[in-house]
C-alpha positions in Angstrom: -20.6 18.7 -2.6 -24.0 19.7 -2.4 -23.2 21.8 1.4 -23.8 25.8 1.1 -23.4 26.8 4.8 -20.2 29.2 4.7 -19.4 28.1 8.4 -18.3 25.1 7.6 -15.4 25.7 5.4 -14.7 21.1 5.1 -17.1 18.0 6.1 -15.0 15.2 4.9 -15.8 11.3 5.8 -15.1 8.8 7.5 -15.9 5.7 6.4 -14.9 2.0 6.2 -16.0 -1.6 6.8 -17.7 -2.7 10.4 -14.8 -3.1 13.0 -12.7 -1.7 11.3 -12.2 0.9 13.7 -14.2 3.8 12.3 -15.6 5.1 15.8 -12.4 5.2 17.8 -10.8 7.2 15.0 -13.5 9.5 15.4 -12.9 9.8 18.2 -9.3 11.2 17.7 -10.9 13.5 15.4 -13.1 14.8 18.0 -10.0 15.5 20.4 -7.9 17.5 17.2 -11.1 19.6 17.0 -13.0 18.1 14.3 -17.2 17.6 15.0 -18.3 14.4 13.8 -21.5 13.4 12.9 -22.5 9.4 13.4 -24.6 8.4 10.9 -24.9 5.0 12.7 -26.0 6.8 16.0 -28.3 9.0 13.6 -30.0 5.3 12.0 -31.0 4.6 15.5 -32.2 8.0 16.3 -34.5 8.0 12.8 -35.8 4.6 14.3 -37.8 5.3 17.2 -41.1 4.3 17.8 -43.4 5.6 16.0 -41.4 7.3 13.6 -41.5 7.2 10.1 -38.5 5.4 9.6 -40.2 2.8 11.7 -43.5 2.6 9.8 -41.9 2.0 7.1 -40.0 -0.8 7.7 -42.7 -2.1 9.2 -44.7 -2.1 6.6 -41.9 -3.4 4.2 -40.8 -6.3 6.6 -43.0 -6.9 8.8 -44.2 -6.6 12.8 -42.1 -9.5 13.7 -39.6 -7.2 14.1 -41.1 -5.0 16.2 -40.8 -5.5 19.7 -43.5 -5.1 22.6 -42.4 -2.0 23.6 -42.3 -0.7 19.9 -38.5 -0.6 19.6 -37.2 -2.1 16.2 -35.6 -5.4 17.2 -32.0 -4.6 14.8 -30.7 -8.3 16.2 -33.9 -10.2 14.4 -34.0 -7.9 12.0 -30.4 -7.6 10.7 -30.5 -11.5 11.1 -32.9 -11.5 7.8 -31.1 -9.0 6.2 -27.4 -9.8 6.3 -28.2 -13.2 4.7 -30.1 -11.5 1.6 -29.0 -8.1 -0.4 -32.1 -7.4 -1.7 -33.4 -7.2 2.3 -30.7 -5.3 2.7 -30.8 -2.9 -0.7 -34.8 -2.2 0.9 -33.2 -1.7 4.1 -30.8 0.9 3.3 -33.5 2.7 0.2 -35.5 3.1 3.9 -33.5 4.3 5.6 -30.8 6.5 4.0 -33.6 9.4 3.8 -34.0 9.6 7.3 -30.3 9.3 7.7 -29.4 11.7 5.7 -32.1 15.0 7.0 -30.9 14.1 10.5 -27.4 14.6 9.9 -27.7 17.2 7.4 -29.2 18.4 10.6 -26.6 18.0 13.0 -24.1 19.9 11.1 -26.4 22.9 10.2 -26.2 23.3 14.1 -22.3 23.3 15.0 -20.3 26.2 14.8 -17.2 24.2 13.8 -15.7 24.9 10.8 -14.1 21.1 10.2 -16.6 18.4 10.2 -16.9 14.9 9.6 -19.2 12.0 9.2 -19.2 9.2 11.0 -20.5 5.6 8.3 -19.6 2.8 7.7 -22.8 3.2 4.4 -21.8 6.5 3.2 -20.5 5.7 -0.1 -23.8 5.1 -2.3 -26.0 6.8 0.7 -26.3 10.4 -0.4 -24.1 11.0 2.8 -21.1 11.1 0.5 -22.7 14.4 -1.2 -22.5 16.3 1.5 -18.2 15.6 2.1 -15.2 16.9 -0.1 -12.8 14.4 1.3 -13.7 10.4 1.8 -10.9 8.8 4.7 -11.6 4.8 4.6 -10.5 3.1 7.8 -9.3 -0.4 6.7 -7.6 -3.5 9.2 -7.5 -7.4 8.5 -11.2 -9.7 8.5 -10.1 -11.3 11.4 -9.6 -8.7 13.4 -12.6 -6.7 12.3 -14.6 -10.0 12.6 -13.2 -10.0 16.3 -14.3 -6.7 17.2 -18.1 -6.9 16.3 -18.7 -10.4 17.6 -17.7 -8.7 21.2 -19.2 -5.0 20.1 -22.5 -6.6 19.3 -22.8 -10.0 20.8 -22.8 -11.7 17.5 -22.1 -15.6 16.7 -18.7 -16.0 14.5 -21.6 -16.9 11.5 -23.5 -13.8 12.1 -20.5 -12.0 12.4 -19.3 -13.1 9.4 -22.7 -13.0 7.1 -22.4 -9.2 8.3 -18.5 -9.0 7.0 -19.4 -10.6 3.8 -22.9 -8.6 3.2 -20.3 -5.3 3.5 -18.4 -3.9 0.3 -14.8 -4.9 -0.4 -11.5 -3.7 1.1 -10.9 -2.8 -2.8 -13.6 -0.4 -3.2 -13.1 1.9 0.1 -9.4 2.3 -0.7 -11.1 3.3 -4.8 -13.6 5.9 -3.2 -11.0 7.4 -0.2 -8.6 9.9 -0.4 -7.2 8.9 2.5 -6.2 6.0 3.9 -6.2 4.6 7.3 -4.9 0.9 8.1 -5.8 0.1 11.3 -3.8 -3.0 12.4 -1.5 -1.9 14.9 -1.7 -0.3 18.2 -3.5 3.0 19.7 -0.3 4.9 19.1 0.3 3.8 15.4 -3.8 4.2 14.7 -3.6 8.2 16.3 -0.2 9.3 14.2 -1.6 8.3 10.8 -5.0 10.1 12.4 -3.0 13.2 13.1 -1.4 13.3 9.6 -4.6 12.9 7.7 -5.6 16.0 10.1 -3.1 18.1 9.0 -3.6 17.6 5.8 -7.1 18.3 5.9 -6.8 21.6 7.9 -4.0 22.3 5.3 -7.1 22.3 3.0 -8.7 25.0 4.9 -6.0 27.6 5.9 
């Protein structure tokens, strides 16, 4: 763990495949008093028109993915990178350093003693180095596919490509200290999150 700011006693990661319900889990942790930095939101904030991140993306992938308003056409770029592993790796190589700096800066500004970082690609992005523990959120593939179709307005084939481009559930389980299975209802999910929060909070007392 690279974090040196003694105001924060614990930083843990919240990760998992797309559509697993990480955002819902993060919201529950927030209600329990945890400050949660959202790496996916940070990825949007660092790719604004004129930003260094967006300029690197344009240099690598071309101006076809930049709209008339200067903003990144995420859906168009997603269709390309989620169908080509090497292009996805290149995009990650460009964006991860910007996301890392944005999340680290956000954590430096909080006064909470227990914090978390929420993101699908924490492991391998450098952000995991800030985290003492990792929490994985899992869900059945059909459920995840349905969620991202509804959330992102994707076609079924687009959703399947996005799922296929990510690490397996086994990968997340193997690299995490806690696993939340999000296949049931809201009450069951909240129960699991509270139990994990109690164990994490117990480590900093």
